[in-house]
N, C-alpha and C positions, 0 to 999 in steps of 0.2 A: 677226522675233518677239523681243520683249523677254525678257531673261534673267529667271529666277525671282529675286525678292528673297531675301536671306539675312539671318538673324539668328543671332548667337552668344550663347548664354546661359551665364553662370557662376553655378551654383546649388548647393544642397546635394546633391540627388540626384533624378533622375527615374526611376532604376531601382529604388530601395529606399525604402519608407515606414518603415524601422526608425529610431526616434527622429527622424522626419522627417514631421511632419504636413502639410507643404506639398507632398508628392509628388502627391497627387490634383490639387491646383491646377495644378501645373506640367504634369502630363499632359493635363489638360483643355484648357489654353490652347495648348500646343504642338501637340496633335493637331488642333485646329481651325485653327491657323495653317497647318499642312501641308495641310489640306483646302482652304484658300484659295490654295494655290499658293506659300506661303512655305517656303523650305528652312531648317530649323532645325538647328543643331548645339548640343548641350547638353554643357557641360564640367562634370564633377563630380569632386571629390577622392576618392581611395581612403582614407576615414577613418571612424571610429566604427563599424567592423564592418558598415557598410551593404552592402558588396559581398558579404559572407558571408550576408546576409539579404535578398537580392534577392527581390522579388515581381513583377518584370517583367524579362524578357529584352529586349535591345535590339530595339525594334519597327521597322517599316518607315517610320514617320511621323516619325522623328527620327534624326539621326546622333549616336550617343552616344560621348563620349570620356571615359574615366576616366583621370585623371592622378595620378601619385604626389603625396602630400601633402607635398611638399618645395618649397623655393624654386625649384629647377631645374625641377620638374614644372609648377608654375603658370606660370613664365616661358615654358616651351615651349608650353603651352596658349595663352597670350596671343598668342604669335607666330603660332600656327596660325590664330587667330581674326582676324588683322589685316585680311583682305580683306572681312569681312562688311559688309553695308550698315548694320546696326545691331549694337552690342555691348551686351549686358545684363549688369549686375552686380546680382544679387539680394541682399537682406539675409540674414544668417544662413547663409552658405556653411559657416562653421565652421572654415575653414582659410585663413589669409592674407587675412582680410576687409579689414583696414586697408590692406594692400598693394594689393588689387584695387580698393578704392574710389578710389584715386588713379591706378592704372595704366590702368583702362578709359577714363576721359576722355582720358588722354594718348594711348592707342592709337587712339581713334576720335573726334577732335575734332568736335563738332557732331552726332555719331551715337551718342553714349553715352547709355544709359538706366539709371537706377537703379530697380529694381523692389522695393519694400519690402513684404515679407510680414508685417511686424510694426511698422507705422508708429508706434503709440503708444509702444512701447519705444524705437524709434530717436529720436524727437523728445524724449522724456524724457531720454534719455542725453545728447543734444547740449545741451539746455537746462541740465542739471545740471552740465555740464562745458564751459564756453566754449572751452576749449583742445582739445576733442575734434577730432582730425584730419579727421573727416568733414565738419565744419561748413564748412571752406574748400573742400571738394570739391563741395558741393551745387550752386553756380552753374555748375560746369563740365559738368554733365549737360544734355543737350538737353531732357530731360523726366524727371519722376518718375512712375512708376506705383505705386499702392498697392493692396493687395487689401482694403482697408477703411479706415474712418476718417471719411469724410464731411467736412462743412465744417470741423471743428476741425483735421483733419489737413491739408486743403488750405491753410487759412490759415496753419497752422504752418510748412509747407514754403515758402510764398511769403514769409513773414517772414524766413526764413533764406536768401533769395535764389534759390529755385528758379525757373527760367524758366517751367515749367508743371508742374502736378500733377493727375493724373487718376486717380480710383479705378477699378480693374478688380476688381469684387467676386468672391468665390467663387461657384461655380455647380455645376451637376450635368451630368455626361456620362451620358445615358440608356443608352449602350452598355455602361457599366461598373457603374452604380448604378441598380438597378431592382427592382421587386417579385419575390420568389420565395416558395416555400412555407416556412412556419416550420420551424425545426429544434429538436429537443428540447434540445440542449446549450445553447441561448441563450434558451430560454423563461423567462418570469417576468413580473414587474410593471414593472421599470424597469431599463434597461441604460444604461451610460455607457462611452464609449470615449475615453480620454484618457491621455496619458503623465504620469507623476508628475514635476513640476518645482516648485521652491520657490516660484515666484511664483504658483502656482495652488492649492497644497495646502490653504490655509485655506478657500478657496471650495468645494473639493471636500468638505471636512469638513462645511461648512454645508449645501450643496445635495444631497449624496449620502449621506454616512455618517450624518448626523443623522436623515434620514427612515428609513434602513435600521434604525438603532438603535431607533426608536420604533415602526415598523411591523414587529414581530417575526414576524408570520405571512406577510409578503410576501417574495417572492424578488427579489433584486437581483443583477445581474452587472456586474462592473467589468473592462473590457478596457484594455490598454495596458501600456507598460513601467514598471517601477519599483515596482509595488505589492506584490510578493510578500512583502516584509518588513513591510508595514503590518498593524497589528492590527485587522483588519476585523471587524465584527459577524458572528456565525455564519450569518446569512441572506444574506450577500454571497458570491457565487462570484467569486473572483479568477481571471480567465481568462488573464492575461498578454498578450503581444503577439498581436494579432489581425491576421493577414495580410489584405491588401486583397481577396483572393479570398473571404474569409469576411465581409466587411463587410455584404453584403446579408442574409445569414442573421442576423447580429448585430442588424441594424436591423428585420428583418421578423418576428422571433420573439417579442419581448416585447409587453406591452400598450402600453408607452410607452418612448421613448428620451429621455434627458436630455442637454442641451447646456449647458455652463458656460463662459462666457468668463473669461479672466483679468481681474483687477481693473482694470488699466489700459485694456484694450479695452472693458470694460463702462462705465467712466467716459467714455471718448472717444465711444462709440456708433458706430453705422453700421458695425459690425464683425462681420458674421455669420461664424461659424466654418465651416471646410470641412465639419465633421461635420454641420452643420445641413442642408446641401444633399445630402450623401450620404444622410442619413436621409429627407429629403423625397423624394428620387428613388426610394427604396425603398417609399414610401407609409407611412412610420412616423408615429405620433402623437408629436410632439415636445413636450417640456416644456423651455422655455429660461429661463435666468436673464433677468430684465428689463433691457433697456438701450435708450437713446434710439435711435430709428431702426428698431427691430425691425418696426414696422408698415409700414415702407417695403418690406419684403421679403415678409412674410406677415401675414395679418389675424388678430390675436389673438382667441382663443376660437373662431374658425372654421377657421383653417388651422394654428394653433400655439397652445400654451398657455404663458403667461408666469408666472413666479414670482419674487418679489423676495427670498425667503428660503427657508430649509429648511422652515419651518412652512408656507409657501405651496405648496411641493412636496408636502408631506404632504396638504394640503387638496385639491390637484389630483388626487392619486392616489386619495384616498378617495371623491371624487365621480365619478371616471372609470369608465365601464362599457366593456366590450369593444366594444359597438356604437358608442358615441360615439367611442372611440379609432379605430375603422376609418373613421368619417366624417371625422374631422379629418385622418387620414393621407391619405385619398383626395383631400381638398381641397388639402392641401399638395402632393401629387404633381401635380395639375392646374396649380397656380400655378407650380411649379418648371418644368414642361415648357413653359408658355406664356411665362414671363418670365425664368427664371433658368438658362438653359443656357449652356454655354461657347461655343456658336455665337453667342449674343447678345453675350456679353462680348467676343469677338474682333472683332465688328463695330466696337465702340468702339475697340479697340486699333488696327485698321487705319485707321479714320477719323482717329485722332490722329496716327499715324505719317505719314499722307499729307500732312499740312500742316507737318511739321517742316521749317524752312527750310534750304536748303543741302545737302539730301541727295538721293540718287537717287529716294527715295520722292516727294519734292516734285516731281520731274520726271515723275511718272506711273508709276513702277515698281510702287507699291502701289496 
């Protein structure tokens, strides 16, 4: 009987979603890999107070290793990962990223994977700085996975010497994100869950605060880190960090949920945020900023509402009735369960790994 294939991940955190929007994505992918017989070890640094804000204790579907955020700690973690069939370096670990970008291909020649959870930002960084150390590392990876980006990202990585680039889009895990009864604390007209970061604040002002300021009789709720000091309109409830256990209530309780991509992701297109699928899995009526490729994932006006500006968000809210919101949310849920689950995404992952030359997967392990 063949041994179970193994994958070592170096990522930001699988145990904590605190300042870590990729946690849902990592959990969905890794849990499905485990279900397909792949043994995964996830290495994450003890950084950014994430371990003090865990929303997931180490589950049985992953071996979790939390290492000290020191050079000695990351070096020891790499040595522990040496025997894995594949070693994954994700973008945005947050600690020793540059070191890991070069160490992982050296550790696992022909078996190293770079998994980019923010490809538009990575490619822009490398293009803006030809001396960026990651540029020379790209051809050393057996393949690049991205969680969004479409043709522009694929072509961008190939132009930089990537051997292969395959999008593995965000999705929904129906075991964790699903419809529940509405809760009073999150009721209202429009909810948005997003951490406050400089590269998205201008768009949050346009798509969320502008509608809130003009629709004074409507109730808005803003969840996420960093907004406590923001001068929000009085009809905006600033909820602070929303733990993943409360995401279903956050998405199921209002008439609609807003999703706003960062500017570079909107320009690149084909970059559905994790929150889109979390909300769709809960059966929420989603209003999304408009971006190229949105109709690849959901049918506009039937399964999702698109808005190109704050004024269009206002128009969408004013024309939306609770009945129509329920119809759109139900349609989004059906589409998500049919086409956009992590089980479907992992099929693509395994098919891709199975043809990587020179690895045990190519010999039939995966």
